[in-house]
MARKE-831096 format. One record per residue: residue in three letters; x, z, y negated of N, C-alpha, C in turn. Coordinates in steps of 0.02 Angstrom, whole numbers, plus 50000, padded with zeros to 5 digits. Atoms other than C-alpha are relative to their C-alpha. Layout:
<recs>
<'ala',<X,Z,Y>,<X,Z,Y>,<X,Z,Y>> ...
</recs>
This chain:
<recs>
<'leu',<50031,49935,50010>,<49695,47463,49873>,<50050,50054,50019>> <'thr',<49958,49942,49984>,<49791,47628,49866>,<49957,50063,49996>> <'val',<50040,49938,49997>,<49710,47793,49916>,<50048,50059,50003>> <'gly',<49958,49940,50002>,<49791,47961,49873>,<49965,50055,49963>> <'lys',<50026,49943,50039>,<49771,48117,49766>,<49950,50042,50040>> <'asn',<50040,49956,49956>,<49705,48231,49904>,<49945,49964,50037>> <'leu',<50042,50039,49955>,<49613,48090,49993>,<50046,49967,50052>> <'ser',<49962,50032,49947>,<49672,48018,50159>,<49966,49934,50019>> <'ala',<50027,50065,49981>,<49651,47837,50214>,<50033,49976,50065>> <'ser',<49974,50033,49940>,<49670,47750,50382>,<49964,49934,50008>> <'ile',<50028,50067,49991>,<49636,47571,50436>,<50007,49979,50073>> <'lys',<50000,50024,49931>,<49591,47494,50604>,<49981,49927,49999>> <'ala',<50011,50073,50002>,<49602,47307,50634>,<49937,49979,50038>> <'gly',<50059,50017,49961>,<49459,47308,50759>,<49993,50045,50060>> <'asp',<50010,49959,49941>,<49388,47385,50918>,<50059,49994,50047>> <'gly',<49944,50001,49954>,<49524,47434,51038>,<50068,50003,49967>> <'his',<49936,49996,50035>,<49657,47436,50903>,<50011,50070,49973>> <'pro',<49987,49933,50027>,<49743,47596,50845>,<49989,50002,49924>> <'ser',<50006,49990,50072>,<49716,47668,50672>,<50068,50016,49971>> <'phe',<49936,49989,50033>,<49860,47671,50550>,<49988,50038,49935>> <'asp',<50006,49960,50061>,<49883,47800,50412>,<50024,49958,49941>> <'lys',<49983,50039,50060>,<49881,47713,50242>,<49996,50043,49937>> <'thr',<50003,49957,50059>,<49877,47865,50128>,<50060,49987,49954>> <'asp',<49949,50015,50051>,<49974,47825,49968>,<50038,49936,50014>> <'ile',<49968,50064,49985>,<50017,47654,50039>,<49951,49944,49981>> <'thr',<50042,50056,50021>,<49949,47495,49960>,<49983,49955,50060>> <'phe',<50021,50044,49945>,<49847,47389,50083>,<49944,49955,49977>> <'asn',<50053,50048,50014>,<49726,47243,50086>,<49934,50030,50023>> <'pro',<50064,49970,49980>,<49547,47312,50084>,<49960,49957,50048>> <'leu',<50036,50045,49955>,<49492,47162,50188>,<50035,49995,50068>> <'ser',<49960,50008,49939>,<49618,47190,50328>,<49973,50037,50060>> <'gly',<50027,49965,49943>,<49509,47299,50438>,<49951,50054,49979>> <'glu',<50047,49945,50012>,<49394,47449,50454>,<50036,50058,49966>> <'ile',<49966,49948,50040>,<49440,47578,50322>,<49963,50066,50007>> <'ser',<50029,49933,49999>,<49411,47765,50339>,<50035,50042,49947>> <'ile',<49973,49958,50053>,<49433,47876,50186>,<49969,50070,50007>> <'thr',<50023,49932,49989>,<49420,48064,50209>,<50030,50048,49950>> <'arg',<49975,49946,50042>,<49444,48223,50109>,<50023,50057,50045>> <'pro',<49975,49947,49956>,<49553,48357,50190>,<49959,50064,49993>> <'thr',<50033,49935,50002>,<49482,48527,50233>,<50035,50045,49950>> <'pro',<49968,49953,50047>,<49512,48653,50092>,<50040,50053,50038>> <'gly',<49958,49950,49966>,<49647,48778,50133>,<50033,50047,49952>> <'ile',<49964,49950,50039>,<49747,48926,50074>,<50058,50026,50042>> <'lys',<49941,49975,49966>,<49920,48991,50119>,<50032,50055,49959>> <'met',<49971,49943,50036>,<49991,49162,50072>,<50068,50017,50029>> <'phe',<49934,49976,49980>,<50171,49222,50076>,<50009,50070,49971>> <'thr',<49995,49931,50024>,<50187,49411,50066>,<50059,50038,50030>> <'ser',<49941,49967,49971>,<50342,49451,50170>,<50059,49990,49953>> <'pro',<49945,50007,50048>,<50488,49487,50051>,<50057,49958,50027>> <'gly',<49943,50040,49982>,<50631,49365,50052>,<49987,49925,49993>> <'ala',<50004,50073,50006>,<50657,49177,50071>,<49951,49971,50051>> <'asp',<50047,50035,49956>,<50528,49059,50146>,<49993,49930,49973>> <'thr',<50012,50068,50023>,<50466,48880,50128>,<49926,49984,50005>> <'phe',<50069,50025,49998>,<50300,48796,50091>,<50002,49925,50009>> <'thr',<50003,50072,49987>,<50261,48623,50161>,<49933,49973,49978>> <'met',<50063,50031,50023>,<50132,48513,50075>,<49961,49977,50061>> <'pro',<50039,50018,49941>,<49990,48493,50202>,<49986,49925,50005>> <'asp',<50018,50070,49989>,<49940,48327,50278>,<49941,49980,49956>> <'gly',<50054,50026,50041>,<49834,48224,50161>,<49992,50033,49933>> <'ile',<50004,49962,50062>,<49868,48340,50014>,<50057,49980,49954>> <'ser',<49950,50018,50050>,<49958,48287,49856>,<50005,50051,49943>> <'tyr',<50002,49950,50053>,<49909,48430,49738>,<49980,50067,50028>> <'val',<50018,49931,49981>,<49907,48618,49765>,<50004,50044,49937>> <'lys',<49997,49949,50052>,<49873,48764,49649>,<50041,50058,50025>> <'phe',<49959,49944,49978>,<49997,48907,49652>,<49989,50061,49957>> <'tyr',<49999,49935,50034>,<49999,49091,49606>,<50066,50033,50021>> <'val',<49935,49969,49986>,<50173,49171,49594>,<50003,50067,49964>> <'thr',<49999,49933,50029>,<50186,49359,49566>,<50063,50038,50020>> <'gly',<49943,49957,49986>,<50340,49469,49551>,<49976,50069,50021>> <'ser',<50018,49933,49980>,<50344,49647,49618>,<49996,50047,49940>> <'gly',<50007,49952,50054>,<50293,49795,49510>,<50060,50047,49997>> <'ala',<49945,49953,50010>,<50414,49924,49441>,<49983,50069,50026>> <'ala',<50010,49931,49976>,<50439,50100,49507>,<49983,50046,49941>> <'gly',<50018,49952,50052>,<50367,50247,49411>,<50054,50054,49993>> <'gly',<49955,49944,50012>,<50463,50392,49338>,<49965,50046,49951>> <'asn',<50033,49962,50052>,<50427,50493,49182>,<49951,49956,49961>> <'arg',<50049,50047,50027>,<50334,50337,49125>,<49975,49957,50057>> <'thr',<50029,50040,49947>,<50221,50228,49228>,<50038,49934,50008>> <'gly',<49967,50064,49986>,<50289,50071,49311>,<49958,49942,49975>> <'asn',<50034,50059,50024>,<50246,49904,49233>,<49985,49952,50058>> <'ala',<50019,50049,49949>,<50163,49764,49331>,<50045,49939,49998>> <'gly',<49966,50064,49998>,<50248,49606,49387>,<49959,49945,49968>> <'ser',<50035,50056,50031>,<50204,49443,49301>,<49971,49954,50053>> <'thr',<50029,50051,49956>,<50096,49307,49378>,<50000,49933,49964>> <'ala',<50001,50068,50026>,<50123,49122,49349>,<49950,49960,50041>> <'ile',<50051,50041,49967>,<49980,49002,49389>,<50008,49928,49977>> <'gly',<49993,50070,50018>,<49995,48814,49395>,<49988,49955,50059>> <'tyr',<50012,50050,49948>,<49997,48657,49502>,<50066,49966,50019>> <'leu',<49946,50040,49976>,<50123,48565,49609>,<49972,49934,50025>> <'ser',<50018,50066,49976>,<50113,48380,49647>,<50058,49971,50040>> <'ala',<49947,50028,49957>,<50211,48304,49792>,<49967,49965,50059>> <'arg',<50026,50033,49940>,<50190,48195,49945>,<49989,50050,50056>> <'pro',<50008,49957,49941>,<50122,48275,50104>,<50065,50005,50039>> <'gly',<49938,49988,49963>,<50264,48352,50203>,<50058,50022,49957>> <'thr',<49946,49977,50044>,<50369,48395,50050>,<50009,50076,50008>> <'ile',<49985,49930,49988>,<50455,48563,50074>,<50028,50033,49937>> <'phe',<49978,49963,50059>,<50474,48688,49931>,<50029,50068,50022>> <'pro',<49972,49933,49987>,<50594,48838,49947>,<49965,50054,49958>> <'leu',<50034,49944,50034>,<50513,49005,49902>,<50044,50062,50002>> <'ala',<49970,49933,49999>,<50577,49177,49856>,<49946,50050,49983>> <'ile',<50052,49950,50010>,<50451,49318,49877>,<50032,50065,49980>> <'ala',<49967,49941,50028>,<50494,49471,49774>,<50001,50059,50047>> <'thr',<49994,49938,49963>,<50558,49624,49863>,<49978,50058,49954>> <'pro',<50019,49943,50042>,<50488,49792,49803>,<50061,50039,49979>> <'pro',<49944,49958,50019>,<50600,49913,49709>,<50015,50050,50055>> <'ala',<49979,49958,49944>,<50699,50021,49828>,<50000,50074,49983>> <'ala',<49996,49930,50020>,<50694,50182,49728>,<49952,50014,49942>> <'glu',<50044,49980,50055>,<50591,50280,49602>,<50040,50008,49936>> <'asn',<49970,49981,50063>,<50626,50332,49424>,<50036,49942,49965>> <'gly',<49973,50052,50042>,<50651,50173,49327>,<50023,49937,50034>> <'ala',<49978,50061,49965>,<50689,50044,49462>,<49954,49942,49981>> <'tyr',<50038,50058,50021>,<50635,49873,49400>,<49974,49962,50061>> <'gly',<50024,50045,49949>,<50530,49753,49502>,<50044,49937,50005>> <'asn',<49960,50060,49988>,<50600,49588,49567>,<49957,49937,49992>> <'pro',<50038,50061,50012>,<50551,49406,49535>,<49981,49962,50064>> <'ser',<50018,50049,49949>,<50461,49280,49645>,<50009,49931,49968>> <'ser',<49988,50065,50029>,<50497,49095,49625>,<49987,49944,50050>> <'ile',<50005,50063,49962>,<50467,48916,49686>,<50055,49955,49975>> <'ser',<49945,50045,50020>,<50614,48795,49687>,<49983,49927,50015>> <'gln',<50008,50071,49989>,<50630,48607,49686>,<50010,49984,50075>> <'pro',<49989,50019,49930>,<50617,48520,49856>,<50074,49985,50013>> <'ala',<49931,50012,49978>,<50782,48512,49950>,<50051,50035,49956>> <'ala',<49954,49962,50043>,<50858,48637,49827>,<50030,50058,50039>> <'asp',<49969,49943,49967>,<50970,48782,49872>,<49974,50067,49974>> <'gly',<50030,49939,50027>,<50859,48906,49782>,<50018,50013,49928>> <'thr',<49980,49990,50070>,<50944,48890,49612>,<49965,49952,49953>> <'asp',<50035,50049,50041>,<50847,48738,49550>,<49926,50019,49998>> <'val',<50065,49968,49999>,<50691,48839,49509>,<49949,49962,49957>> <'ile',<50055,50030,50037>,<50525,48763,49456>,<49966,50053,49957>> <'val',<50035,49946,50036>,<50440,48926,49407>,<50021,50067,50028>> <'thr',<49982,49932,49982>,<50486,49110,49409>,<49950,50049,49969>> <'ala',<50042,49945,50025>,<50373,49263,49392>,<50040,50064,50007>> <'pro',<49958,49940,49996>,<50482,49414,49348>,<49962,50062,50023>> <'gly',<50030,49936,49984>,<50451,49590,49412>,<49991,50042,49937>> <'gly',<50013,49956,50057>,<50394,49731,49299>,<50061,50040,49979>> <'thr',<49949,49954,50023>,<50510,49833,49190>,<49973,50071,50006>> <'ser',<50022,49933,49982>,<50504,50021,49205>,<50040,50053,49965>> <'gly',<49961,49941,50019>,<50563,50195,49167>,<49994,50019,49927>> <'asn',<50002,49974,50067>,<50600,50285,49006>,<50017,49949,49946>> <'asn',<49983,50052,50048>,<50661,50125,48924>,<49948,49945,49997>> <'ser',<50053,50050,50002>,<50496,50033,48944>,<49985,49980,49928>> <'pro',<50018,50021,50067>,<50454,49927,48792>,<49929,50021,49982>> <'ala',<50066,49977,50023>,<50304,49975,48687>,<49948,49944,50005>> <'thr',<50047,50057,49993>,<50227,49800,48706>,<50023,49958,50059>> <'pro',<49980,50041,49942>,<50223,49678,48853>,<50055,49951,49982>> <'thr',<49947,50048,50010>,<50379,49574,48870>,<49980,49933,50029>> <'val',<50014,50066,49973>,<50379,49388,48905>,<50014,49999,50074>> <'gly',<49992,49999,49928>,<50351,49367,49090>,<50030,49936,50027>> <'val',<49977,50063,49970>,<50379,49183,49128>,<49983,49942,49954>> <'ser',<50014,50063,50035>,<50392,49013,49045>,<49995,49944,50051>> <'val',<50010,50054,49953>,<50320,48870,49147>,<50009,49935,49962>> <'tyr',<49984,50061,50035>,<50394,48704,49093>,<49963,49941,50030>> <'leu',<50040,50057,49980>,<50274,48557,49105>,<50022,49939,49960>> <'pro',<49977,50059,50037>,<50300,48376,49049>,<49982,49999,49926>> <'thr',<50023,50005,50069>,<50202,48401,48888>,<49997,50066,49963>> <'glu',<50008,49936,50034>,<50201,48587,48852>,<50035,50055,50039>> <'thr',<49972,49940,49968>,<50272,48759,48891>,<49948,50056,49994>> <'ile',<50050,49946,49999>,<50154,48899,48943>,<50036,50066,50012>> <'thr',<49969,49934,49993>,<50211,49079,48919>,<49948,50049,50026>> <'ile',<50045,49952,49968>,<50131,49211,49030>,<50033,50069,49998>> <'lys',<49972,49933,50006>,<50155,49398,49004>,<49976,50044,50058>> <'gly',<50018,49951,49949>,<50156,49537,49133>,<49967,50061,49969>> <'gly',<50032,49939,50025>,<50061,49701,49119>,<50051,50053,49982>> <'ile',<49954,49946,50019>,<50135,49863,49055>,<49967,50067,50009>> <'gly',<50026,49932,49993>,<50115,50048,49092>,<50016,50039,49937>> <'asn',<49975,49969,50061>,<50220,50141,48962>,<49961,50062,49978>> <'val',<50034,49938,50017>,<50125,50306,48971>,<50049,50057,50012>> <'asp',<49951,49947,49993>,<50244,50449,48937>,<49965,50063,50024>> <'thr',<50032,49940,49973>,<50192,50593,49049>,<50047,50060,50004>> <'asn',<49951,49948,49996>,<50344,50701,49021>,<50007,50038,49934>> <'his',<49998,49963,50063>,<50297,50784,48856>,<50004,50074,50016>> <'his',<49986,49930,49984>,<50370,50959,48868>,<49998,50008,50077>> <'ser',<50002,49989,49927>,<50325,51023,49042>,<49930,49987,50028>> <'gly',<50068,50014,49978>,<50150,50953,49059>,<50000,49965,50067>> <'leu',<50007,50031,49934>,<50086,50888,49225>,<49952,49941,49997>> <'glu',<50043,50059,50004>,<49997,50735,49162>,<50023,49947,50050>> <'glu',<49984,50055,49957>,<49990,50584,49274>,<49971,49936,49970>> <'gly',<50025,50064,50026>,<49964,50400,49235>,<50004,49946,50053>> <'leu',<49999,50056,49953>,<49919,50247,49337>,<50051,49948,49978>> <'gly',<49954,50054,50015>,<50044,50106,49347>,<49964,49940,49971>> <'gly',<50030,50060,50029>,<50015,49941,49258>,<49969,49957,50054>> <'ser',<50035,50043,49952>,<49891,49826,49345>,<50024,49928,49993>> <'ser',<49979,50070,50000>,<49946,49651,49394>,<49938,49956,50002>> <'phe',<50055,50048,49992>,<49840,49495,49412>,<49955,50019,50059>> <'trp',<50036,49984,49939>,<49789,49561,49583>,<49971,50071,50000>> <'gly',<50024,49932,50004>,<49752,49740,49528>,<50058,50050,49998>> <'gly',<49950,49947,50002>,<49843,49906,49532>,<50034,50010,50067>> <'asn',<49964,49983,49939>,<49970,49967,49659>,<49953,50035,50050>> <'pro',<49951,50041,49965>,<49971,49942,49808>,<49987,49924,50001>> <'ala',<50009,50073,50005>,<49906,49769,49760>,<50066,49967,49979>> <'trp',<49938,50036,50016>,<50043,49638,49742>,<50014,50002,49925>> <'gly',<49979,50000,50070>,<50138,49660,49580>,<49980,50061,49960>> <'gly',<50021,49940,50037>,<50055,49825,49531>,<50057,50049,49991>> <'gly',<49948,49950,50013>,<50165,49958,49451>,<49984,50067,50030>> <'gln',<50009,49933,49971>,<50192,50130,49524>,<49976,50049,49947>> <'ala',<50023,49948,50046>,<50106,50280,49447>,<50058,50046,49981>> <'ser',<49949,49953,50022>,<50204,50414,49355>,<49985,50069,50029>> <'his',<50009,49932,49975>,<50232,50592,49415>,<50006,50049,49942>> <'gly',<50001,49954,50056>,<50189,50731,49294>,<50059,50046,49997>> <'gly',<49947,49952,50010>,<50327,50835,49221>,<50069,49977,50019>> <'gly',<49933,50024,49982>,<50469,50729,49288>,<50025,50034,50063>> <'thr',<49974,49974,49937>,<50578,50770,49437>,<50024,50072,49994>> <'arg',<49979,49930,50007>,<50630,50938,49363>,<49946,50048,50024>> <'tyr',<50056,49955,49985>,<50457,51010,49399>,<49964,49982,50065>> <'val',<50038,50022,49942>,<50385,50906,49541>,<50047,49961,50045>> <'pro',<49957,50038,49955>,<50475,50841,49696>,<49989,49925,49991>> <'arg',<50002,50072,50011>,<50515,50657,49677>,<49950,49966,50048>> <'gly',<50046,50040,49960>,<50375,50545,49737>,<49934,50035,50015>> <'val',<50061,49964,49982>,<50244,50683,49761>,<49941,49976,49960>> <'arg',<50056,50020,50044>,<50139,50631,49612>,<50003,49927,49981>> <'ala',<49994,50070,50020>,<50201,50454,49592>,<49962,49953,50045>> <'gly',<50033,50044,49954>,<50113,50384,49744>,<50051,49953,50032>> <'pro',<49954,50044,49963>,<50186,50247,49854>,<50037,49953,49953>> <'leu',<49963,50050,50038>,<50320,50129,49789>,<49960,49935,49998>> <'pro',<50037,50063,50005>,<50254,49960,49731>,<50010,49955,50060>> <'ser',<49996,50048,49946>,<50218,49824,49857>,<50045,49941,49980>> <'ala',<49962,50061,50014>,<50314,49661,49870>,<49958,49953,49957>> <'gly',<50036,50051,50036>,<50268,49509,49768>,<49962,49955,50047>> <'ile',<50039,50046,49959>,<50161,49365,49829>,<50006,49930,49971>> <'ile',<50008,50069,50021>,<50158,49176,49822>,<49942,49972,50041>> <'leu',<50060,50024,49968>,<49991,49095,49861>,<49987,49927,49979>> <'phe',<50018,50070,50014>,<49942,48910,49874>,<49928,49989,50023>> <'glu',<50066,50019,49978>,<49767,48839,49882>,<49988,49926,49982>> <'trp',<50014,50071,50011>,<49699,48661,49894>,<49931,49983,50026>> <'asn',<50065,50024,49976>,<49538,48565,49919>,<49996,49925,49989>> 
</recs>
């Protein structure tokens, strides 16, 4: 008998004997008292920009992930949202995956967002499993959403697109304003949300006064049950 796939198994030969973990290990079902349990559901969020790692929890072989890049800064056009990739990872408990959580753009007026990613176990960060790019921005924003991420699976490729702002608020000297593009998690300051635009451009309004706060960092979230 082999027990796995988010179930844990232990076996005890008899009273007074210790229990031995047999999760994902083939054993004789007649060799002692068997205990099969389901781990407590859990969730783990990574929101601090930069490098980090995720370790597969004890007794867990499958986790669902959400990977979101940071939103773009606003300018004369609204900032676009970062993309979100959603999928599953399968690995033995204790497997360590390198992460890169997107940093927010450092400046206004067209600064693009940055990507978040999950890499292969024991990789140096270049052997990426999935990447969710940050939003594009500024006066060169495309008129339609660009391809955000391609998730490569054994049997198919799933393409996910990020949101887009692209509201030109700098027509003549008007003071129109526009909200930034909303990400999977919502609008700025939610993870991946794009920054709003400031009416009239920087010639008429001090930089940042009408644009609101710069976008937040990206996020990587794991959940299991």
